[in-house]
N, C-alpha and C positions, 0 to 999 in steps of 0.2 A: 369662624368659632368664637364662642365666648371669650373674654379676657377674664384671664384670671385673675383674681386683688393678689396685690404682695401678698407673700409668705402662705396663701389660700391654694390649696391641690385642687382639680378639678374635680368633684367628687359623684360615682355613682352608684347608686344602691343596687341588689340582686334581688328579686323581690320572687315567688312562690317554692322555693327549694325548701327542704325541712331536713335535718340532720348533721347540717354541715358543724366542723369540716368531715366528718367519717360516713365514707361511702364509695359505690364503685363509680361508675361510668358518669353519672351525671355531676357527682360530686368534684372527682377527678376533671372534669372538664369547667366548674364553677372556678375552681384552686387556679386552674391554669390561667382562666380568663383576668383573674383577680390579680395575679402575678404578671401578669400581661401590661396589664392599666400600671401597677406598679412601676414596670421595670419602663414604662412610658411618662411616668413622673405624675399620674392619678395614683388617687385612690377607690375602694371597694370597699360596704357594708352589704354584708350577706345577713339580709333579715327574714329568720326561720319564725311564722308566727305562731307555731306548736311544737313542742315536743314529740321526739318521734322513737325514741328510747325504751327498753322495757325496763319495767322498776325495779325486777327483782336480780337485772345483770348493772349494777353500777360501771358507767362509764367516765372517765377522765376528760369531759369535755364539760366548762362552764359555761353559765346564764350566757354571759358577755366575756368575749376576750379578744384574742389573735392569734390568728393562725397564718404561718406563711408571709405576715408582711398584712392581710388580711383580716379587718376587722367584722365579729360578725355578732349577733344578740339575739335572744329568746324573748320575742314579747311576749309570750304567755307565765313567762315566769319561770318555767320548769325545762329542763332538755327531756326530762321522760313521756312517757304517754301514760295518763292517771289511769289505773282499773276503778269501772264503775263507770258505767252510763252517764248519770249525771254529771261529775267528776270532772268526766273526760270532754263535756260538753261546756261544762263549767270553763274549764281552761282555753279551749275554742273560742269562746266569746270575747275570753280576757284578751286572748293571742291579736284575734282581730284588732281590737279596740286598742291594744297596744302597739299593736304594728302603725294606726293610722296616728294615733298620737307622737310617736317615734317619726316620722314622715313629715308630720306638721311641723314638730320640734326645728327639724333639720333645713325645713323650707323656712321657716322664720329665721334663723341664723345665716341664712343664704349659701345652705351647703347641699344642696339640694338640684344637682346638675343634669341628671337624667338617670333613668332607668331601667335597668335588664330584668327584662320577665321570662321564667322557667315555669312555664305552667303549663297544665292545660285543661283544669278546672275551669269551666264557663264563668262559675259565680265569682270563683275567686277572682280572674283575672275581670272583669265586669265591676268589681269594684276599686282593681288598681285603674284602670281607663278613669274612674270616677274620681280617685283622688289624684292622676297626672291633671284634670283637669281641673278641678278644685285648689289643688295645690299649685297649678302652674309648673309642670315639671313635662319632659318630652320623655317617651316610652317604646323601648323596642323590642319586639319579640326575637328571645331563640328560639328560632324555627326547626326545629332534629325531626321532628314526626307528621306524617298525616295522619291526625289522630283516628278518623272515622275508617282508615285503612289499615287499624292493628288488629289481627287477628285472635290476638288472646285477650281484646278488651270486649269481653264478653257481657250479657245483663242489659236489661231495659235502661236503668238510670245510664250506665257509662254510656250505650247506642245514643241517648237523646243528648248527653252532655256534651259528646264526639262531634254531632250535627252541629249541634248549636255552634260549636267553640270555631269550629272547620266552617261555617257558613254564615256567622255573624260578628266573630269576635277578632279573629283574624284579621278583615280588611280594617277594622278600626284602630290599630294598631297605627305608632306613626312612624313606624319603620320595623323593617325585619334584617335579623342576621341570621338565613337560613345556611342551611348547614348541605346541599344537594342544589342543584339545576332543576330537577324536577318542583321542589317548593319555592327556589326563587321564581321559576316562572307562575307558578299559582299563585303568589303575592302579587308581580306582576297583573296577571289577569284578575284578579278580585281586587286590591287597590293600585291601580293604574296612575302612575306615574309620583308613588311613594316612592320613599329610598331606601336601599336594599346594599346591604354589606355581607358577602357570603364568606362566613367561614366555617371550613370545612372541619377534620379530624384535625386534633391538636395535639402536641404531647411534648414532653420535657426530656429532651433526648440522653440528658445527663446520667440519671439513674443506669440506663442501659450499656456504658461504656466501659465494661467490665470483660477480663478475658473468660474464653469459653473453657468447662472443666476437660482435663485430658482424659482419655478412656471412658469418654461418657458412654451411658447408653441410649443406644438411637433411638430415637422417638417422634411421630408427629406428635403435637398438642393443639387441642380445638378449646379456647376459654369464650363461655356464652353462659347465658341465663336459661336456665329451666326450664320458663317459657316458650321455647322457642326449641321444645324436643321436636318437633319434627326435623327441623336439621340437624339436632344431633342422635336421631334415627340414620338423615342421609350421609351421616359421617360415618356409624356404623356399619351400614349398607357397603359402603366405598371402600373402608379396610378391609371388611371380612371377602373384597373380593380382589387383593394382591395376593400375589404369589406368596408362597411360605416365605418367609425371613425372619431376622433378628428383632425387626425394627418394632417398636410397641406401639400404643396408643395409647395419650393419655388425655384424659377430660375434666378438665378443670371447669366444671359447673357451679352457680350460684343462685339464690335464690330457691323459688318450689317449696310444694306442700314434700312432708314425710313419703307420703303414698308416690309423690312424683318419680322420688329416690329409689321406692322400694319398686316402682314400674322397671326404671332403668334397670336399675341391679337383675333384675327376671329378662329383660332384653338381652344385656351383655352376655347371660347364664345361656343364650341358646346360640350364642355365634359360636363358630367356629372355632375361631383365633379369642374367643371368652380370657382363656390365660393369660395374655397378652396386653389386657388395657386395664387402667389403671384410672379410675375418678378420683379425685380431688374436688374437696369445697371450704369454703372460708379459710386462704391461704392469708397472711401479711403481703403487704405489696414487695415485701423484696422475696419473699422466696418465688412470688407471681412474676417476677423480673429474671430470677433464677433459671423461670422453669420454660420463658421466651427465651433466653439467649442461648439457650444449650438444646431446642431444640432442634431435626434437621427439616422438618414443615411446620411451618403455621396454616391452621386451617379455619377459613371463613366463607363457605358457598352461600353466597345470595340468592332466594329465587325469585323466580321470574314473578314477581306480585308489583303490586301497587306500593305496599309496605317496606316492600326492602329496596325500591327502585327510589321511595322519596329519603330513605335514611344513611345515614354511611356512620358507622358502628365503629365507635371511640378506638378497640380493641387494634383496627385496622394503622394506626397511627406509633401503635404503641410496637405493632407488627412488624412496621417497615425497621424500628429505633433497636431492635432486634436483632439486624440486618442476618435475618434467614428467611428464605424464600418463602414468603407467603401464596396459597394455594386458594382461588376465589372460583367466583364466575361473572360472564361478564354480564351483570346487572347495573343500573344506577350508575353511580357514580366513578365504579371501577375503572369502566374506559375513558372517562375524562384523563385519569390519570395513570393509570398502567396500563404496561403492553407487555402484552404475552413473548415470553422466552426471555426479555431483556430487564423488566423491574418484578416480575409476577410470573408464576403458572393461571393463568385463565385459561378455566375451561369453559370453550363456546356455550354449552347448555348445562342446565339443571340437570344430571345425567349420572348416576354413580357410576356406570361403566366408564363414563369419559372421565370423571374426577377422579377417578380410581389409577387412571393412564399418567395422570399428573405426579399423583402421589408416589406413582412407580416409575416418573423420570428424575425425581430427587431419590430414589434408593438407586436406579441404575447407573447417573451421573452426581456423582456427589460435587466434584468439580464447579460442575455449571450450573449446580444449583448453589453453591458457596455465590459464586459468582453475582447470581440472580438477587439474591440475598442482598450481597455489598448496594447493588446498585440499587434493588428497592429502598435502602437505609439512605443513599444520599438523594433520592427523588425526596422521601419524607422530609428529610432537612431544607431541601428547599421549598416545599410546598406545606408542610405539618407541624412546621418547629413553632411554638406557642411567640414565644419572644417578637417575629416577625409583623404579629398581627396586633402587638398595643401601641404604636404609634398610629397605627391605620383606624383601630376601633376607640380610640381617644378623640382622635379627630371627627370621625363620624357622627358621634354621640354629639360632642360637644357643636357641631355644626346645625341640628335639629332642632326645630323652636316649635315644637309644641303642636304644630297645626299637621303634620304629617308631613310639609316639607324641610328642605334644608333651608336655613339661610344666607 
């Protein structure tokens, strides 16, 4: 590993994210990686090349600052996405130029040790590859999705972008930080011999260390994006198949257009158990944790698709932290970590009837379900605690020499 000069910490730049430090899964993972590196004696700067917040909705985010010990900067000079085509594109150009100048300044001071790329935009990542060559720093791809397999990414531009990214850009990274075995194996295939450090879902377990509310209303909880409407439909069908009981269904959904929320509301009204379904959106993190901790079962069915086999949803880490039983399907990363009836309830098939049986088990066997949830938490603490990854990530990045090899 590169020797650190007296008094200077190993410095990682995080490239390709926008909106830091406000956001859901992607931003939360960014924060956890930054905190993990900080705990290992390194430091991380998140470079946002453009603002993404709405000008009409003021937000408490500075153009440059620190969040939980992680430095960040907006190189466009604004945290907001400007109104108007010309102004918006001028700020984009300003952000790109500012980003390069910021990196060059770090390189001149000898404070640019490695970069992590969290982005699937082909042109943007191509620029990062060029910057890394010009300025002489290695880059590792945070490899969390198979872009061309993502079903909700429609349109010619996105299709072309994803094809180019998967087929031409991934292999040109110096290293990969894959989230799943499928993505790790794909990187080995397209970039043989290049270093890999697998980082699964990671979580800060501390906020979840709170007692459950006494006399709580029993409910199942699903948390996910409305882009995965097919999964929401699957959960609604599974829940409607359950025998009548007092157990409700809470859906915590994010993103989506007004029309998607209206469609969800219409679909719920058609259900037999329509009166027992409640929808939440845009809840603060503290309320999200409370909803997780007080559920009787946490729902995350994965589909038998390339997209779901490649990804590893961030909420699975949070679900384990809540110490309640996870109800999922035998797809992708799930069988690498979880065992049915011991650390989770795992349906063999993506089948609403079979999935409903796993939900029914939680209702019929509350003591056993609690034990499964607690053992799931123990598994999570071993495998998904973000603090476990800091020292190894620092060493991994420090050993990269910029030629796709370990020194």
